[in-house]
C-alpha positions, 0 to 999 in steps of 0.5 A: 323388419317393418310391419307388412304392407300390401304392396305388390313388387315385381322383380324386373328381369333384363339382359342386354339393354332389354326388359324380359318379355315375361316381366310385362306378364308379371306387371299385368297380373301384378296390376290386378293383384295390387288393385284387389289388395288396395295397394300399389304395384312396385317394379324393382329395377336393379342394374347398371345404367338402366335408367332407360328401362324404367320408362318402359315400366309404366304399368307400375305405380312406382319404380324402385331403382338401384344402380351399381356396377355389381348389379350390372350382370345378374348374380343371385347373391347381389340381387337378393341382398339388394332386394332384401335391403329394399324390403326391410324398409318397405315390407311388400305383401308379395314379390313376383319373379319369373320362373326362369333360371335367374328368377328362381335363383333369386326367389329361393335365396330371398325366401331364405334371407327374408324368412318368408315362404316361396311358391315355385312354378306358379301358373295362377294367382288370385285374391279370393275373399281377401285370401291370396291363393297361388296355384303351383304345378308339380310333376311336370304339370300333372299335379296342381296345388293351391297354396294360401299366402297368409301374410307375405310371400314370394312367387315364381310365376311361369312365363306365358301364364298371363298376357304380356300386353296387360303389363305394357303402358305408354306412360312414364312411371315415377322413379325412386332411386335407392342407394345400393346396400353396403352388403354389395361390397362383400359379394364374392361372385361376379360375372366375368363374361357372357358366353353366347352360342356360336353363330351360323346355325338357324335362328329358331326365334325367327322361323315361322314353322318349328318341328319340335322333338322330345324324348319320343324321337328315341335316337339321333338316327330318327331326326331326319324324319323330323327334318324332312317334315320341317323342309316340307313345311318351310320350317326348322327342327328344334327340341326340348332339353333331353334331346340337346343334352344327348348332343343330337342338336346344338344348344341354339335349337333348344326351346325352354327356360334354359334355351330359346323363347319362340313364337312361331306361326306353327309349333308342332310338338312331337314326342314332347311331354311338356315339362314347365321348363319347355312350356315356358319357351313355346306357349306363345306360339300362334298355333300349337299342335301336339302329338304324344302317346300319353293322353295325360301329357301336360303338352296338351294343356297348351296345345290348340290341337292334340293327337294321341298317337305314335309320332312315327305313324303321324310323321310319315302320313303327314309327310305323304300328304304334304308331298302329294299336295306339292305334286298336285 
């Protein structure tokens, strides 16, 4: 590989003709890091017929674009080998990916192919006296670890760690088109079709009030308590992954990295500990209220208001107050 540069690269995640919101978060923070390092911010855009998306990446100094049919739908092997080919010519100082299912798959494979370190679940990254330091959260956010990146590194940054607005710009950035690597022809895995959840259920991304339940709900028979509260508040019930995995609610109600990203006016989290995968999907809510018996639960790190109590005591009390107000 060539000698390391100080460029900061952002992998652009997109689907169905739209750039993922967390990509703009990475561009915003990447802009600051590039300035601190005295180098460029480069957006890496891979796909098929994605030229229109490049115009939305104005926060970058340059967009590196590669077009190929094999890049149309994300597969770790195809995208990682393409980024590798680009990096062999440019040797970026830092590659930023989202801590999403696609981003983590890409970052892990890139780390192995490029033989440089990767840091997952990054909630903060900064330059201190010329040192690049990333803060990773472990054990569901109960443990934080500072990691220095001495030369080159790949970071998978949690969604919501930085504001997306900072990465949005109206100007059109310069675009450099690169040829796809020959290795793409040897990639075996391909996306045949995308299966989406069946319609007919409530769209939790459009509901102004969400009552979210986690392991603390204990069993399916307790769900009507949350549903009654949601009805009183004019909202809907959603859940963290453990509830969905039990089959108590459909996949369309799941909030988090492998579910939906929601930004309601009110997000009432009941019995949810707050794993990074869940926080990724809801930390953008305008008002977050959390109820949990564990005062050290990570959900309290993003909540605007927190109640350390048993949800089965809080729900009836809150429902009674709402009913009394409606009856008045």
